[in-house]
Structures are given as C-alpha cells and as structure tokens.
PyMOL CGO cylinders between C-alpha atoms (Angstrom):
from pymol import cmd
from pymol.cgo import CYLINDER

trace = [
    CYLINDER, -0.07, -0.06, -0.21, 3.13, 2.11, 0.29, 0.3, 1, 1, 1, 1, 1, 1,
    CYLINDER, 3.13, 2.11, 0.29, 3.86, 1.90, -2.76, 0.3, 1, 1, 1, 1, 1, 1,
    CYLINDER, 3.86, 1.90, -2.76, 0.73, 2.94, -4.72, 0.3, 1, 1, 1, 1, 1, 1,
    CYLINDER, 0.73, 2.94, -4.72, 0.29, 6.45, -2.08, 0.3, 1, 1, 1, 1, 1, 1,
    CYLINDER, 0.29, 6.45, -2.08, 3.67, 8.03, -4.09, 0.3, 1, 1, 1, 1, 1, 1,
    CYLINDER, 3.67, 8.03, -4.09, 2.43, 6.90, -7.78, 0.3, 1, 1, 1, 1, 1, 1,
    CYLINDER, 2.43, 6.90, -7.78, -1.01, 8.49, -6.93, 0.3, 1, 1, 1, 1, 1, 1,
    CYLINDER, -1.01, 8.49, -6.93, 0.59, 11.41, -5.59, 0.3, 1, 1, 1, 1, 1, 1,
    CYLINDER, 0.59, 11.41, -5.59, 3.44, 12.13, -8.31, 0.3, 1, 1, 1, 1, 1, 1,
    CYLINDER, 3.44, 12.13, -8.31, 0.03, 11.47, -11.01, 0.3, 1, 1, 1, 1, 1, 1,
    CYLINDER, 0.03, 11.47, -11.01, -2.52, 13.87, -9.37, 0.3, 1, 1, 1, 1, 1, 1,
    CYLINDER, -2.52, 13.87, -9.37, 0.59, 16.35, -9.02, 0.3, 1, 1, 1, 1, 1, 1,
    CYLINDER, 0.59, 16.35, -9.02, 1.38, 16.00, -12.60, 0.3, 1, 1, 1, 1, 1, 1,
    CYLINDER, 1.38, 16.00, -12.60, -2.22, 16.40, -13.39, 0.3, 1, 1, 1, 1, 1, 1,
    CYLINDER, -2.22, 16.40, -13.39, -2.33, 19.79, -11.36, 0.3, 1, 1, 1, 1, 1, 1,
    CYLINDER, -2.33, 19.79, -11.36, 1.07, 21.19, -13.84, 0.3, 1, 1, 1, 1, 1, 1,
    CYLINDER, 1.07, 21.19, -13.84, -0.13, 20.28, -16.98, 0.3, 1, 1, 1, 1, 1, 1,
    CYLINDER, -0.13, 20.28, -16.98, -4.08, 21.65, -16.17, 0.3, 1, 1, 1, 1, 1, 1,
    CYLINDER, -4.08, 21.65, -16.17, -2.48, 24.99, -14.88, 0.3, 1, 1, 1, 1, 1, 1,
    CYLINDER, -2.48, 24.99, -14.88, 0.06, 25.31, -17.65, 0.3, 1, 1, 1, 1, 1, 1,
    CYLINDER, 0.06, 25.31, -17.65, -2.97, 24.89, -20.23, 0.3, 1, 1, 1, 1, 1, 1,
    CYLINDER, -2.97, 24.89, -20.23, -4.75, 27.81, -18.45, 0.3, 1, 1, 1, 1, 1, 1,
    CYLINDER, -4.75, 27.81, -18.45, -1.48, 30.61, -19.02, 0.3, 1, 1, 1, 1, 1, 1,
    CYLINDER, -1.48, 30.61, -19.02, -2.24, 33.00, -20.60, 0.3, 1, 1, 1, 1, 1, 1,
    CYLINDER, -2.24, 33.00, -20.60, -0.78, 33.09, -24.12, 0.3, 1, 1, 1, 1, 1, 1,
    CYLINDER, -0.78, 33.09, -24.12, 1.35, 37.00, -24.87, 0.3, 1, 1, 1, 1, 1, 1,
    CYLINDER, 1.35, 37.00, -24.87, -0.37, 39.25, -27.56, 0.3, 1, 1, 1, 1, 1, 1,
    CYLINDER, -0.37, 39.25, -27.56, 2.22, 40.34, -29.88, 0.3, 1, 1, 1, 1, 1, 1,
    CYLINDER, 2.22, 40.34, -29.88, 0.13, 41.96, -32.67, 0.3, 1, 1, 1, 1, 1, 1,
    CYLINDER, 0.13, 41.96, -32.67, -0.67, 45.72, -33.13, 0.3, 1, 1, 1, 1, 1, 1,
    CYLINDER, -0.67, 45.72, -33.13, -3.68, 45.96, -30.69, 0.3, 1, 1, 1, 1, 1, 1,
    CYLINDER, -3.68, 45.96, -30.69, -4.76, 49.85, -32.05, 0.3, 1, 1, 1, 1, 1, 1,
    CYLINDER, -4.76, 49.85, -32.05, -6.24, 51.22, -35.33, 0.3, 1, 1, 1, 1, 1, 1,
    CYLINDER, -6.24, 51.22, -35.33, -4.89, 54.79, -36.27, 0.3, 1, 1, 1, 1, 1, 1,
    CYLINDER, -4.89, 54.79, -36.27, -6.07, 56.88, -39.39, 0.3, 1, 1, 1, 1, 1, 1,
    CYLINDER, -6.07, 56.88, -39.39, -2.47, 56.71, -40.75, 0.3, 1, 1, 1, 1, 1, 1,
    CYLINDER, -2.47, 56.71, -40.75, -1.37, 59.81, -42.86, 0.3, 1, 1, 1, 1, 1, 1,
    CYLINDER, -1.37, 59.81, -42.86, 1.28, 60.17, -45.09, 0.3, 1, 1, 1, 1, 1, 1,
    CYLINDER, 1.28, 60.17, -45.09, 2.81, 63.85, -45.90, 0.3, 1, 1, 1, 1, 1, 1,
    CYLINDER, 2.81, 63.85, -45.90, 3.56, 64.91, -49.04, 0.3, 1, 1, 1, 1, 1, 1,
    CYLINDER, 3.56, 64.91, -49.04, 5.55, 68.01, -50.09, 0.3, 1, 1, 1, 1, 1, 1,
    CYLINDER, 5.55, 68.01, -50.09, 3.45, 69.43, -52.65, 0.3, 1, 1, 1, 1, 1, 1,
    CYLINDER, 3.45, 69.43, -52.65, 6.44, 71.55, -54.39, 0.3, 1, 1, 1, 1, 1, 1,
    CYLINDER, 6.44, 71.55, -54.39, 8.62, 68.34, -54.32, 0.3, 1, 1, 1, 1, 1, 1,
    CYLINDER, 8.62, 68.34, -54.32, 5.40, 66.13, -55.67, 0.3, 1, 1, 1, 1, 1, 1,
    CYLINDER, 5.40, 66.13, -55.67, 6.89, 63.06, -53.08, 0.3, 1, 1, 1, 1, 1, 1,
    CYLINDER, 6.89, 63.06, -53.08, 6.42, 61.81, -49.77, 0.3, 1, 1, 1, 1, 1, 1,
    CYLINDER, 6.42, 61.81, -49.77, 8.73, 64.48, -47.38, 0.3, 1, 1, 1, 1, 1, 1,
    CYLINDER, 8.73, 64.48, -47.38, 7.96, 64.43, -43.40, 0.3, 1, 1, 1, 1, 1, 1,
    CYLINDER, 7.96, 64.43, -43.40, 7.70, 68.17, -42.19, 0.3, 1, 1, 1, 1, 1, 1,
    CYLINDER, 7.70, 68.17, -42.19, 10.23, 69.95, -40.20, 0.3, 1, 1, 1, 1, 1, 1,
    CYLINDER, 10.23, 69.95, -40.20, 8.10, 69.84, -37.50, 0.3, 1, 1, 1, 1, 1, 1,
    CYLINDER, 8.10, 69.84, -37.50, 4.43, 68.31, -36.48, 0.3, 1, 1, 1, 1, 1, 1,
    CYLINDER, 4.43, 68.31, -36.48, 2.36, 69.11, -33.39, 0.3, 1, 1, 1, 1, 1, 1,
    CYLINDER, 2.36, 69.11, -33.39, -1.00, 67.23, -33.26, 0.3, 1, 1, 1, 1, 1, 1,
    CYLINDER, -1.00, 67.23, -33.26, -3.71, 67.06, -30.51, 0.3, 1, 1, 1, 1, 1, 1,
    CYLINDER, -3.71, 67.06, -30.51, -7.53, 66.72, -30.58, 0.3, 1, 1, 1, 1, 1, 1,
    CYLINDER, -7.53, 66.72, -30.58, -9.38, 69.84, -30.74, 0.3, 1, 1, 1, 1, 1, 1,
    CYLINDER, -9.38, 69.84, -30.74, -10.42, 71.28, -27.52, 0.3, 1, 1, 1, 1, 1, 1,
    CYLINDER, -10.42, 71.28, -27.52, -7.83, 68.72, -26.40, 0.3, 1, 1, 1, 1, 1, 1,
    CYLINDER, -7.83, 68.72, -26.40, -4.21, 70.87, -26.36, 0.3, 1, 1, 1, 1, 1, 1,
    CYLINDER, -4.21, 70.87, -26.36, -2.76, 69.80, -23.54, 0.3, 1, 1, 1, 1, 1, 1,
    CYLINDER, -2.76, 69.80, -23.54, -2.89, 66.23, -24.38, 0.3, 1, 1, 1, 1, 1, 1,
    CYLINDER, -2.89, 66.23, -24.38, -0.58, 66.08, -27.64, 0.3, 1, 1, 1, 1, 1, 1,
    CYLINDER, -0.58, 66.08, -27.64, 0.01, 63.59, -29.72, 0.3, 1, 1, 1, 1, 1, 1,
    CYLINDER, 0.01, 63.59, -29.72, 3.38, 64.61, -31.63, 0.3, 1, 1, 1, 1, 1, 1,
    CYLINDER, 3.38, 64.61, -31.63, 4.80, 67.75, -30.01, 0.3, 1, 1, 1, 1, 1, 1,
    CYLINDER, 4.80, 67.75, -30.01, 7.14, 69.90, -32.15, 0.3, 1, 1, 1, 1, 1, 1,
    CYLINDER, 7.14, 69.90, -32.15, 7.95, 66.52, -33.39, 0.3, 1, 1, 1, 1, 1, 1,
    CYLINDER, 7.95, 66.52, -33.39, 10.82, 66.08, -36.52, 0.3, 1, 1, 1, 1, 1, 1,
    CYLINDER, 10.82, 66.08, -36.52, 10.69, 63.13, -38.99, 0.3, 1, 1, 1, 1, 1, 1,
    CYLINDER, 10.69, 63.13, -38.99, 6.90, 61.82, -38.39, 0.3, 1, 1, 1, 1, 1, 1,
    CYLINDER, 6.90, 61.82, -38.39, 6.12, 59.62, -41.65, 0.3, 1, 1, 1, 1, 1, 1,
    CYLINDER, 6.12, 59.62, -41.65, 2.88, 58.60, -41.25, 0.3, 1, 1, 1, 1, 1, 1,
    CYLINDER, 2.88, 58.60, -41.25, 1.30, 60.42, -38.72, 0.3, 1, 1, 1, 1, 1, 1,
    CYLINDER, 1.30, 60.42, -38.72, -1.04, 58.72, -36.28, 0.3, 1, 1, 1, 1, 1, 1,
    CYLINDER, -1.04, 58.72, -36.28, -4.77, 59.94, -35.73, 0.3, 1, 1, 1, 1, 1, 1,
    CYLINDER, -4.77, 59.94, -35.73, -6.31, 58.18, -32.74, 0.3, 1, 1, 1, 1, 1, 1,
    CYLINDER, -6.31, 58.18, -32.74, -9.78, 57.93, -33.89, 0.3, 1, 1, 1, 1, 1, 1,
    CYLINDER, -9.78, 57.93, -33.89, -12.70, 57.98, -30.54, 0.3, 1, 1, 1, 1, 1, 1,
    CYLINDER, -12.70, 57.98, -30.54, -14.46, 54.39, -30.80, 0.3, 1, 1, 1, 1, 1, 1,
    CYLINDER, -14.46, 54.39, -30.80, -17.56, 56.04, -28.99, 0.3, 1, 1, 1, 1, 1, 1,
    CYLINDER, -17.56, 56.04, -28.99, -17.88, 58.30, -31.68, 0.3, 1, 1, 1, 1, 1, 1,
    CYLINDER, -17.88, 58.30, -31.68, -18.74, 58.47, -35.41, 0.3, 1, 1, 1, 1, 1, 1,
    CYLINDER, -18.74, 58.47, -35.41, -16.08, 62.09, -35.53, 0.3, 1, 1, 1, 1, 1, 1,
    CYLINDER, -16.08, 62.09, -35.53, -12.78, 62.89, -34.59, 0.3, 1, 1, 1, 1, 1, 1,
    CYLINDER, -12.78, 62.89, -34.59, -11.47, 66.72, -34.80, 0.3, 1, 1, 1, 1, 1, 1,
    CYLINDER, -11.47, 66.72, -34.80, -7.61, 67.67, -34.91, 0.3, 1, 1, 1, 1, 1, 1,
    CYLINDER, -7.61, 67.67, -34.91, -5.77, 70.57, -34.82, 0.3, 1, 1, 1, 1, 1, 1,
    CYLINDER, -5.77, 70.57, -34.82, -2.24, 69.89, -36.84, 0.3, 1, 1, 1, 1, 1, 1,
    CYLINDER, -2.24, 69.89, -36.84, 0.65, 72.27, -36.96, 0.3, 1, 1, 1, 1, 1, 1,
    CYLINDER, 0.65, 72.27, -36.96, 2.62, 71.52, -39.76, 0.3, 1, 1, 1, 1, 1, 1,
    CYLINDER, 2.62, 71.52, -39.76, 6.17, 73.96, -39.80, 0.3, 1, 1, 1, 1, 1, 1,
    CYLINDER, 6.17, 73.96, -39.80, 4.18, 76.13, -37.32, 0.3, 1, 1, 1, 1, 1, 1,
    CYLINDER, 4.18, 76.13, -37.32, 1.15, 76.73, -39.29, 0.3, 1, 1, 1, 1, 1, 1,
    CYLINDER, 1.15, 76.73, -39.29, -2.35, 75.49, -37.92, 0.3, 1, 1, 1, 1, 1, 1,
    CYLINDER, -2.35, 75.49, -37.92, -5.03, 73.60, -39.88, 0.3, 1, 1, 1, 1, 1, 1,
    CYLINDER, -5.03, 73.60, -39.88, -7.86, 71.67, -38.57, 0.3, 1, 1, 1, 1, 1, 1,
    CYLINDER, -7.86, 71.67, -38.57, -8.89, 68.46, -39.58, 0.3, 1, 1, 1, 1, 1, 1,
    CYLINDER, -8.89, 68.46, -39.58, -12.40, 66.92, -39.06, 0.3, 1, 1, 1, 1, 1, 1,
    CYLINDER, -12.40, 66.92, -39.06, -13.20, 63.07, -39.47, 0.3, 1, 1, 1, 1, 1, 1,
    CYLINDER, -13.20, 63.07, -39.47, -16.28, 61.16, -40.36, 0.3, 1, 1, 1, 1, 1, 1,
    CYLINDER, -16.28, 61.16, -40.36, -16.19, 57.54, -39.86, 0.3, 1, 1, 1, 1, 1, 1,
    CYLINDER, -16.19, 57.54, -39.86, -17.72, 54.23, -38.43, 0.3, 1, 1, 1, 1, 1, 1,
    CYLINDER, -17.72, 54.23, -38.43, -16.46, 52.15, -36.27, 0.3, 1, 1, 1, 1, 1, 1,
    CYLINDER, -16.46, 52.15, -36.27, -17.17, 48.40, -35.74, 0.3, 1, 1, 1, 1, 1, 1,
    CYLINDER, -17.17, 48.40, -35.74, -15.14, 45.76, -33.34, 0.3, 1, 1, 1, 1, 1, 1,
    CYLINDER, -15.14, 45.76, -33.34, -12.85, 43.31, -34.56, 0.3, 1, 1, 1, 1, 1, 1,
    CYLINDER, -12.85, 43.31, -34.56, -11.37, 40.12, -33.17, 0.3, 1, 1, 1, 1, 1, 1,
    CYLINDER, -11.37, 40.12, -33.17, -7.41, 40.04, -33.33, 0.3, 1, 1, 1, 1, 1, 1,
    CYLINDER, -7.41, 40.04, -33.33, -6.92, 37.15, -31.74, 0.3, 1, 1, 1, 1, 1, 1,
    CYLINDER, -6.92, 37.15, -31.74, -7.59, 35.13, -28.69, 0.3, 1, 1, 1, 1, 1, 1,
    CYLINDER, -7.59, 35.13, -28.69, -4.32, 36.23, -27.10, 0.3, 1, 1, 1, 1, 1, 1,
    CYLINDER, -4.32, 36.23, -27.10, -5.23, 39.63, -27.83, 0.3, 1, 1, 1, 1, 1, 1,
    CYLINDER, -5.23, 39.63, -27.83, -8.60, 40.47, -27.57, 0.3, 1, 1, 1, 1, 1, 1,
    CYLINDER, -8.60, 40.47, -27.57, -10.84, 43.10, -29.47, 0.3, 1, 1, 1, 1, 1, 1,
    CYLINDER, -10.84, 43.10, -29.47, -10.25, 45.94, -31.25, 0.3, 1, 1, 1, 1, 1, 1,
    CYLINDER, -10.25, 45.94, -31.25, -12.22, 48.69, -33.04, 0.3, 1, 1, 1, 1, 1, 1,
    CYLINDER, -12.22, 48.69, -33.04, -11.98, 49.42, -36.56, 0.3, 1, 1, 1, 1, 1, 1,
    CYLINDER, -11.98, 49.42, -36.56, -13.31, 52.05, -38.97, 0.3, 1, 1, 1, 1, 1, 1,
    CYLINDER, -13.31, 52.05, -38.97, -14.32, 53.23, -41.99, 0.3, 1, 1, 1, 1, 1, 1,
    CYLINDER, -14.32, 53.23, -41.99, -13.20, 57.03, -43.41, 0.3, 1, 1, 1, 1, 1, 1,
    CYLINDER, -13.20, 57.03, -43.41, -16.37, 58.43, -44.62, 0.3, 1, 1, 1, 1, 1, 1,
    CYLINDER, -16.37, 58.43, -44.62, -15.83, 61.72, -45.24, 0.3, 1, 1, 1, 1, 1, 1,
    CYLINDER, -15.83, 61.72, -45.24, -13.07, 64.16, -43.72, 0.3, 1, 1, 1, 1, 1, 1,
    CYLINDER, -13.07, 64.16, -43.72, -12.83, 68.45, -44.02, 0.3, 1, 1, 1, 1, 1, 1,
    CYLINDER, -12.83, 68.45, -44.02, -9.71, 70.49, -43.51, 0.3, 1, 1, 1, 1, 1, 1,
    CYLINDER, -9.71, 70.49, -43.51, -8.57, 74.15, -43.60, 0.3, 1, 1, 1, 1, 1, 1,
    CYLINDER, -8.57, 74.15, -43.60, -6.08, 75.13, -46.29, 0.3, 1, 1, 1, 1, 1, 1,
    CYLINDER, -6.08, 75.13, -46.29, -3.33, 77.26, -44.16, 0.3, 1, 1, 1, 1, 1, 1,
    CYLINDER, -3.33, 77.26, -44.16, -0.59, 75.00, -44.78, 0.3, 1, 1, 1, 1, 1, 1,
    CYLINDER, -0.59, 75.00, -44.78, -2.47, 72.12, -46.18, 0.3, 1, 1, 1, 1, 1, 1,
    CYLINDER, -2.47, 72.12, -46.18, -3.08, 72.34, -50.39, 0.3, 1, 1, 1, 1, 1, 1,
    CYLINDER, -3.08, 72.34, -50.39, -4.89, 69.00, -50.69, 0.3, 1, 1, 1, 1, 1, 1,
    CYLINDER, -4.89, 69.00, -50.69, -5.99, 65.67, -48.49, 0.3, 1, 1, 1, 1, 1, 1,
    CYLINDER, -5.99, 65.67, -48.49, -6.71, 62.59, -50.53, 0.3, 1, 1, 1, 1, 1, 1,
    CYLINDER, -6.71, 62.59, -50.53, -8.32, 59.64, -48.89, 0.3, 1, 1, 1, 1, 1, 1,
    CYLINDER, -8.32, 59.64, -48.89, -5.60, 56.53, -50.32, 0.3, 1, 1, 1, 1, 1, 1,
    CYLINDER, -5.60, 56.53, -50.32, -7.70, 53.53, -48.34, 0.3, 1, 1, 1, 1, 1, 1,
    CYLINDER, -7.70, 53.53, -48.34, -10.90, 53.95, -46.10, 0.3, 1, 1, 1, 1, 1, 1,
    CYLINDER, -10.90, 53.95, -46.10, -10.05, 51.27, -44.00, 0.3, 1, 1, 1, 1, 1, 1,
    CYLINDER, -10.05, 51.27, -44.00, -8.51, 52.18, -40.95, 0.3, 1, 1, 1, 1, 1, 1,
    CYLINDER, -8.51, 52.18, -40.95, -7.00, 49.13, -39.51, 0.3, 1, 1, 1, 1, 1, 1,
    CYLINDER, -7.00, 49.13, -39.51, -4.02, 47.92, -37.23, 0.3, 1, 1, 1, 1, 1, 1,
    CYLINDER, -4.02, 47.92, -37.23, -2.25, 47.11, -40.51, 0.3, 1, 1, 1, 1, 1, 1,
    CYLINDER, -2.25, 47.11, -40.51, 0.42, 49.42, -41.04, 0.3, 1, 1, 1, 1, 1, 1,
    CYLINDER, 0.42, 49.42, -41.04, -1.35, 51.08, -44.42, 0.3, 1, 1, 1, 1, 1, 1,
    CYLINDER, -1.35, 51.08, -44.42, -1.74, 54.53, -45.46, 0.3, 1, 1, 1, 1, 1, 1,
    CYLINDER, -1.74, 54.53, -45.46, -5.02, 56.05, -45.25, 0.3, 1, 1, 1, 1, 1, 1,
    CYLINDER, -5.02, 56.05, -45.25, -4.98, 59.34, -46.61, 0.3, 1, 1, 1, 1, 1, 1,
    CYLINDER, -4.98, 59.34, -46.61, -1.89, 61.70, -48.30, 0.3, 1, 1, 1, 1, 1, 1,
    CYLINDER, -1.89, 61.70, -48.30, -1.64, 65.36, -46.90, 0.3, 1, 1, 1, 1, 1, 1,
    CYLINDER, -1.64, 65.36, -46.90, 0.04, 67.55, -49.25, 0.3, 1, 1, 1, 1, 1, 1,
    CYLINDER, 0.04, 67.55, -49.25, 1.18, 70.37, -47.38, 0.3, 1, 1, 1, 1, 1, 1,
]
cmd.load_cgo(trace, "trace")
C-alpha cells in the first residue's frame, strides 16, 4: 500500500501542473490599436516628405499632445474616438495650424484570442482648413491595425 501512495501523489501532481500550464494566458504580440495613418507629401517636390515639425492634438484637448514639434513623422497616426463617429484635430505643420474633421463608422474586430478585440473604422468623409495643407486625398478608407496609408496630406 505504501508504494501506491507515491504513485498516486505523482500522478495528481503531474495533472495539476499540466492543467495549470494550459490556463496560462499567451502573450499578445500583435498591434492592438487602429490609427488613421496620414502620409505627408510636399506639394512643390511632389513626393512623400516628412515636415520639419509636426504638432498634433485633438480639438479642445491641447494639453493632450499626440505629437509636439516632432521631426521625421511619417506617417502621422491619428487616434479616432471609438465611441463617436467624428474626431477633430489641430495639426501644426512647420508652425502653421490647420484643423481636420474626420467622419467614420466603427466596428469591433477580434484580433486573436490572446489579444482580444479592437475597433476598426471606415473613413467616410473629411473636412480640413487650408492654411498650410494644400489637399488631402483618401488612399484607403479601411482603418485597421495594418501599416497602411489612409490619407495623403499635401502641404
């Protein structure tokens, strides 16, 4: 009888270790936030070119800077509000301010079991001022976690 107790004990210990290991959450290595991505184009050069300086914040949220006199920004990433169908931004390109209004629809998207859900968006329309921005062209209306250009900002 003494020989059976250690065997049962080892079997139960092994089962506990195996079951505990299967409940351990896996790490998430995927991008989990979707941003509207805007690539900068220099109008006079006619090619993609990062401005010398970019500042960006949500309209009415100047203290929450997304970029603050940043250099080499290419593309700019605009965080959209998942609970709204519009987002407004102030963008300062080389010292001159413009405002942008994006209208979009949002929908939940399962990234993976490990990473959970995020929101994807479909860009409907956009309006912008033209103090420094010449034009904005929609390149891809689907805003996802992929590294894909959504708009082209010519300045």
